[in-house]
N, C-alpha and C positions, 0 to 999 in steps of 0.2 A: 432512510433512518426508520426506529420502531419509535414507539410510545409517541405520548404528547408533554416530555419533560427530559431536559437533558441535567442529568448528575456529573459537576464539572470534577470534582476531587472529592475520592471517598470519603475522607472527612468531613465533607463538608451537611449541615442542617438542612441546607433549602437547595431546591432546584430549580431549574428555570424553564419556563413553559417553553415549547414552541407554536403552542398555536394559541390558541382560546379555549381556557377550561372552566367548565361551568360546576356549580356546584352542583355536588351528588356524583361528580365522575370521579374515577380514578386514575392518578397521575400517575404514571407508567412510563420504562426508558431503563436503560441499560443502568443496572447497580443502583436501582427505586425497587424496594421491594412491595410500593402500592401502596398510597396511601389515599383518601377520599378527600375530594377538596370540598372544605364545609364553607366555599363561597364563591363566587366567581370570579376567579383570575384570570386577568388579558396576558396573551400574548408576550414574551419576552422577560415576564415579571417573575418575582421568587415565588414560591410554595414553601413553607417548612414542612420537614420531612418526619421530624417528631416537634413533641412542645418545644419552647422557648423559653427559661423563665425568664420574665422581668428582670435585665439585668447584664442575663448571659449573652455571651457573643451571638452573634448572626455570621455562620462562616458559608464563604462563599471563597474560589479558588485556593481553598485549600489554606485560607485565613482570614482571620476576624474583621468581616467589613463596615462595623457597625455594632451596635446593641438593640436588645430587643428595651421599646420603653411601655411594654407591658407584655404580660404572659401571653405566648403565642401560639394556638392548640396546634398540634399535628394536622397537617391539611388547608390552613390558614394562609391567605396572601401577605407576603411580609413586602413592606413599603413604605414610603415616610410617616403612616398614620400608627405604624406599629413599633419602628426603629427610626434610630439616630448614629449619623455617622460620628464615629469618633473623632475626637477634635484632632488628636494626634496625629491621625492616618492623612498621609497629605495629598 
């Protein structure tokens, strides 16, 4: 496997890291254009591939898995500190 992250679906706005990614490291993988991590991102966590506006959906698996609670910049770690799971999601 090449790269340090996986893009699950082409419509996703986040990728999943497969190794810890350091701040300043370029996130790369199949289908990922390359975005610079603006903070350390743990293994198996989400990284924003594009800027995500506050209130906008966070898309993984080709589906909205939650919404950004604040504006999330490209390259940011996406987790419970900046996104919330939609209440309707089962």
